[in-house]
TIBA-276087 format. One line per field, with one value per residue (C-alpha): residue in three letters; x negated, y negated, z negated. Coordinates in pm, whole numbers, plus 50000, padded with zeros to 5 digits. Example, Ala and Ser with C-alpha at 12.3 -4.5 7.8 and 13.67 -1.06 7.14 Angstrom:
residuo = (ala, ser)
c1 = (48770, 48633)
c2 = (50450, 50106)
c3 = (49220, 49286)
END
This chain:
residuo = (met, val, tyr, asp, asp, val, thr, asp, gly, val, phe, leu, glu, arg, pro, asn, arg, phe, ile, ala, tyr, val, asp, ile, gly, gly, arg, ile, glu, val, cys, his, val, lys, asn, thr, gly, arg, cys, arg, glu, leu, leu, val, pro, gly, ala, arg, val, trp, leu, gln, arg, ser, his, gly, pro, met, arg, lys, thr, leu, phe, asp, leu, ile, ala, val, gln, lys, gly, asp, ile, leu, ile, asn, met, asp, ser, gln, ala, pro, asn, arg, ala, phe, gly, glu, tyr, leu, ala, ser, gly, gly, ile, phe, ser, asn, pro, thr, leu, ile, arg, pro, glu, thr, val, tyr, gly, ser, ser, arg, phe, asp, phe, tyr, val, glu, ala, glu, gly, arg, arg, ala, phe, cys, glu, val, lys, gly, val, thr, leu, glu, asp, asn, gly, val, val, arg, phe, pro, asp, ala, pro, thr, ala, arg, gly, thr, lys, his, leu, lys, glu, leu, val, arg, cys, ile, gln, asp, gly, phe, glu, ala, trp, ala, val, phe, val, val, gln, met, ser, gly, ala, glu, tyr, phe, glu, pro, asn, glu, arg, thr, asp, pro, glu, phe, thr, ala, ala, leu, arg, ala, ala, arg, ala, ala, gly, val, arg, ile, glu, ala, leu, glu, cys, ser, val, thr, pro, glu, ser, met, thr, val, ala, gly, glu, leu, pro, val, arg, leu, gly, glu, his)
c1 = (26096, 26374, 26605, 26757, 27081, 27266, 27633, 27860, 28088, 28265, 28093, 28292, 28070, 27714, 27698, 27323, 27030, 26961, 27292, 27615, 27947, 28039, 28347, 28231, 28529, 28750, 28488, 28320, 27942, 27680, 27411, 27061, 27024, 26688, 26669, 26651, 26726, 27056, 27213, 27534, 27640, 27592, 27725, 28084, 28373, 28502, 28181, 28084, 27749, 27516, 27344, 27066, 27107, 26820, 26679, 26448, 26510, 26449, 26683, 26972, 27165, 27240, 27225, 27016, 27198, 26997, 27217, 27528, 27760, 27804, 28058, 27903, 27554, 27409, 27148, 26894, 26846, 26589, 26303, 26053, 26154, 25972, 25628, 25699, 25825, 25540, 25285, 25423, 25412, 25046, 24959, 25124, 24906, 25139, 24951, 24611, 24517, 24308, 24299, 24018, 24136, 24480, 24465, 24782, 24792, 24451, 24336, 24161, 24110, 24398, 24651, 24732, 24813, 25033, 24777, 24413, 24333, 24015, 24033, 23767, 23568, 23872, 23930, 24269, 24495, 24871, 25143, 25488, 25822, 26158, 26437, 26805, 26957, 27144, 27368, 27515, 27220, 26951, 26754, 26581, 26345, 26364, 26718, 26596, 26295, 25974, 25670, 25496, 25556, 25414, 25106, 25053, 25057, 24794, 24578, 24614, 24469, 24172, 24127, 24102, 23844, 23641, 23634, 23919, 24234, 24548, 24906, 25237, 25478, 25854, 26023, 26385, 26591, 26846, 26869, 27035, 26904, 26810, 26515, 26352, 26299, 26202, 26488, 26395, 26714, 26659, 26280, 26118, 25785, 25763, 25858, 25588, 25334, 25430, 25380, 25048, 24940, 25009, 24821, 24525, 24525, 24746, 24944, 25319, 25503, 25871, 25968, 26324, 26415, 26638, 26854, 27079, 27216, 26934, 26641, 26465, 26192, 26026, 26181, 26001, 25909, 26147, 26082, 25961, 26074, 25916, 26109, 25825, 25951)
c2 = (14641, 14799, 15096, 15306, 15506, 15301, 15339, 15197, 15350, 15294, 15380, 15614, 15725, 15800, 16113, 16073, 15852, 16036, 16085, 15903, 16003, 15781, 15774, 15752, 15717, 15927, 16197, 16220, 16262, 16324, 16064, 16014, 15687, 15529, 15346, 15515, 15190, 15140, 14914, 14916, 14574, 14686, 15039, 14988, 15193, 15040, 14856, 14857, 15027, 15101, 15430, 15556, 15900, 16131, 16362, 16563, 16937, 17008, 16739, 16838, 16520, 16367, 16003, 15760, 15473, 15160, 14851, 14727, 14429, 14228, 13954, 13735, 13879, 14174, 14342, 14593, 14852, 15079, 15095, 15159, 14851, 14583, 14737, 14781, 14425, 14281, 14481, 14329, 13985, 14030, 14146, 13834, 13606, 13563, 13457, 13540, 13389, 13608, 13923, 14160, 14447, 14542, 14871, 15008, 15226, 15139, 15271, 15033, 15105, 15317, 15177, 15230, 14891, 14851, 14657, 14556, 14267, 14108, 13780, 13515, 13604, 13661, 13998, 14057, 14321, 14283, 14463, 14451, 14478, 14493, 14275, 14362, 14209, 13882, 13670, 13338, 13261, 13373, 13689, 13884, 14175, 14437, 14577, 14833, 14842, 14922, 15025, 15101, 14745, 14602, 14823, 14697, 14336, 14408, 14581, 14278, 14066, 14303, 14247, 13871, 13933, 14143, 13865, 13957, 13766, 13930, 13884, 14001, 13976, 14002, 14082, 13973, 14208, 13946, 13582, 13276, 13294, 12974, 13104, 13409, 13474, 13776, 13960, 13878, 14016, 14358, 14380, 14124, 14309, 14281, 13914, 13845, 14034, 13832, 13504, 13624, 13736, 13397, 13228, 13457, 13356, 13617, 13457, 13509, 13500, 13553, 13609, 13612, 13827, 13807, 14118, 14286, 14641, 14740, 14532, 14342, 14083, 13829, 13487, 13258, 13172, 13131, 12917, 13115, 13022, 13210, 13026, 12976, 12840)
c3 = (57172, 57372, 57315, 57589, 57600, 57336, 57251, 56983, 56723, 56394, 56066, 55842, 55553, 55444, 55230, 55171, 55270, 55594, 55771, 55844, 55993, 56287, 56507, 56869, 57099, 56874, 56818, 56477, 56502, 56234, 56299, 56162, 55970, 56058, 55727, 55386, 55198, 55021, 55287, 55085, 55208, 55570, 55599, 55493, 55631, 55953, 56042, 56407, 56457, 56747, 56807, 57029, 57181, 57098, 57361, 57135, 57178, 56807, 56676, 56448, 56533, 56872, 56763, 56556, 56387, 56475, 56425, 56250, 56282, 55962, 56028, 56300, 56249, 56437, 56216, 56335, 56059, 56220, 55969, 56249, 56446, 56237, 56299, 56668, 56707, 56504, 56702, 57022, 56859, 56766, 57117, 57262, 57046, 56751, 56434, 56589, 56923, 57152, 56934, 57030, 56810, 56683, 56495, 56334, 56023, 55878, 55542, 55304, 54937, 54819, 55067, 55432, 55583, 55887, 56094, 56097, 56332, 56462, 56653, 56714, 56404, 56186, 56017, 55863, 55714, 55766, 55575, 55735, 55554, 55729, 55590, 55636, 55321, 55389, 55169, 55291, 55513, 55268, 55346, 55072, 55017, 54874, 54852, 54595, 54359, 54546, 54347, 54677, 54798, 54477, 54514, 54869, 54750, 54488, 54749, 54979, 54698, 54691, 55065, 54998, 54728, 54974, 55232, 55465, 55550, 55419, 55534, 55389, 55681, 55637, 55966, 55935, 56149, 56249, 56356, 56207, 55848, 55666, 55466, 55309, 54938, 54727, 54559, 54202, 54050, 54208, 54168, 53936, 53950, 54328, 54305, 54048, 54260, 54569, 54384, 54246, 54592, 54743, 54458, 54537, 54904, 55071, 55354, 55323, 55654, 55740, 56103, 56231, 56529, 56829, 56809, 57063, 57052, 57291, 57163, 56886, 56941, 56711, 56776, 56532, 56176, 55882, 55574, 55271, 54921, 54634, 54363, 54116, 53787)
END
């Protein structure tokens, strides 16, 4: 996936989940933050950020904040980017060779899954989660408790019981991580649900991405460690 009309700036503050103040060439702009997660370790005063100019006539802000520099790591923090990048990965034959149907936003049971895929007799539901939290080479999800994420995992187990494949896919919005693990300290319920899902047959996949200020594409698989005791 590719962005157009990207510029950089310096992050100043985030008064709420939806907006940030950014210094762009000495001019302070109110920018839309395309990620409602906490991102406290990313959006720190003085951080270099990248923004896409919006051309929508009804927009209240001129820019969307899409990426941030954290030390040597460039992290995409656009919450819409993981689905777009994963959709492109599926279309290129990632996970499923020769897919005949890739349908986004498909309702099953009481959940709406990100993708439903058919390929060579296989039928699968895929739920995608974006990962921006990194600590010394380890990437984790979630960065805040997610009852919705736990519900999705339980619904994926139901898909297995009904004869489908089910995939929980963690799209890591950066490169260079060593492995992925659930954030048990922040959300023990999600972690327990992820372990239970894998035990029930749900496939757990972590994919790292190649990230530039103007793009994000899936680059390959990351090891997954669920840390069962």
